C-alpha positions, 0 to 999 in steps of 0.5 A: 833669393841669393843676396850675394849677387846683388852688389855693384857689378863692374863692366867685366862682371856684367858681360861674364854674369850674362854669359854665364846665366845664358850658358846655364839656362840656354834652352829656356832663354833660346826658346823664350826668344824663338817662339815670337820669332815664328809668327814674325817669319811667317808673316815676313814671307807672306809679305815678301811673297805678295809684294814681290808678285805685285811688283813683278806684275805691274811695276808702275801701277800705283795700286800695287804700291798703295797695297805694299804701303798698307801691307807695311803699315799692318806688318810693322805694328804686328811685328813690334808687338810680337817682338816686345812680348818676347823681350818682355818674356826674356827680361822677366826670365833673366831677372828671375834666374839672376835672383835665383828663382828661375821660371820657364818659357811659359810663364815668362811669355805670359808675364810678356803678354800681361805687360804688352799694353804698356810695352807697346806705349813705351815703345812707341814713347822710346821710338819717337825720342830716338827718331827725333833725336837723331833727326835733330842731331846724332848726339841727342839720338845717342843720349835718348838710347843711353837714358832709355836703357832700362825702360823694359825692366822697369815696365816688366819688373816693376810693373810700371806705366809707359811714361813712368817706365821711361822716367824711371829709366832716366833717373836710373841712368843718371851719373852713369852715361859713360859706363852705359853707353860703353856697354851698349857699344860692346853689346851691339857689336857682339850681337851685330857680327853674327848678323852681317853674314845673314844680312848679305844673304838677306839682300841678295835673296831680295834681289833674286825674289825681285828679279823673278817675281817669286819667293826665292830659296835664298830669301827664305833661308835668309829669313829663317837664319835671321830669325835664328840669329835674333833668337839667339842674340836677344837673350844676351843683350837683354841679360846685360840690360837686366844686369845693368838695371840691378847694378844701377838700383844697388848703386843708387837705392841700396837695393841689396840692403832693401831686400834683405830687410823686406825679405824678413816680413814677406815673400819676394815679389814675382820678378823682383822687388819694385822701387820705393816699396811694395806695389798696390795689393802688397803691405800698407803704404804707411806701415801697420795701422797704429793700435794693432791689426787693421779690421779683419784681423785678430781684433781691431786695436789689438787683443781684448783688454780684459782677457778672454771674452765670456760665453764665446770666442767672438773677438778673442780666444775661447774659454780655456779648457782644462786637461781631463783628470788623471787615469786612477789605478786599481786598489791594492791587495787586501792583507790576509785577515785585514779589513777592507782593501785600501786604496793604492797601486797594483792590481786588486786580489779577491777578498777573503784570502787563505790564512797562513798556519801558525809558526810551530813551537819548538821544545825548550833547550835542555839544562846541563848539569853545573860544572864541578867544584874543585878544591883548592891547590895544596900548598908545597913546602920550600925547596921546590920539590914534591913530597917524597922526592929526594934531592930532586928529580927529572920533574923538578921545575915542572908543574905537577900532574893534575889528578894522577893516581899517584897524587895523594894530595888531589882526588882523581876528576871522574869526568877524565877517566 
C-alpha cells in the first residue's frame, strides 16, 4: 500500500489523479466498462426493432402501445442492473489501482456481481431521492445528487447495505457540499461533450427508424457509438468519485493514519479498509480477549503457568529435547615400549611397534701432555745492555730474543726446533 497517496487532495489533484490512473490502466478500465455495454446494445437493438415494427404496422393499435410499455418495463431494470455491475466493477478496480494493488477486469466484474443486490437497492433509493427532489424543486434534487455522491464506493468498497451506504455518503459529504458540487459540474461537462454528437446521431437514427419501420443503419451506428462513449467516460467519472471518497475519508477520519496503524497487525482488505474498523470475520471488535489468546489458540488464558506439561504436548510445548553427544575421536598412537594407548586425538597405530636401536657410544676424548714449565726470566744488570755487549748496539732497548742459540741464559725450546 502506498501511504504517500492517502492525503488530502486539492481540486486539481483529484482531476489529475483520475486522468493519470485512467491513462496508466486504460485497457483494463475500458474493458471493464465496455463488457456490460454489450448486452445493453443487443437488447436495445432488439427493443428498437420490435417497437419500430409494431408502430409501423398499427400506429393506433393500443395493443402495440401496451407491448412497447411492457418492453420498457422489462428493459429498464435489466439495463440498470447490468450498468450497476459495470459501475461497481470500475469503482473497485479504480480503488485498488489507487491504493497500489491493481486488479484485472475479471476480478472487478466479480466484485460488481457480488454487490449487485445492495447496488440495486441503493440505486432504487438514490433514484427516488433525486426524482422527488427535482419534482419538488430543482434545489432539493441537486442537494440529493451532492450528498449521495459516494454511495456506490460505500456499498462496493465497505460492503455496506443500501440504506447504510446512502447514509455513509451523506456523512462524508457533510461540510463539503460546495467542493463536491463543483467537481460534479466539471466531470459532467467533460463526459457530456463527447456524447453531444452521438446524441444528435441517435435522434436522427430514431426518426429514420420510425419512418421506415425497420432498424436503420444510422440507428445501429448511433447505438454502438453511444456504448463506446459510455465505456470511455465511465472510468474517468467513477475515478473522480473514488478519489473524492478517499479525500473525504482522509479529512474526516484520518484514514491515512488509521491504515498505517492497522497495517502493522494484518493484511489490507480487498478494495480498501472499511470505515470504523474491520468487517465481520476480521479482528475481534473489542480487541483481543483479556488474559491471552482466544479458545483454539496456543492455550486459553495464555501459556502454561508451570512451564512444560508432563508427558505430552497437549496444551503447551512438549518436553525439551537435548542435543546428541559429541562424536569422539580415535585413540592416539602408543609410544614404543610403553603400555596401552591412552585416549587422545589423532589416528590409532597398531600396538607393538618396532623399537629404535640404542644410540652408539663414542670413544673418550684423548689426553694431551701437560704444557712445559719455563724457568723464570733472568735479571739483567743496570745499564740496559745485554751481557757481553759493549757500548750499546742496534738491539739496545729491544726485547731479548727467546731461546736463541746464542742466548746463554735460557735453554732452547724443544718444540720450536
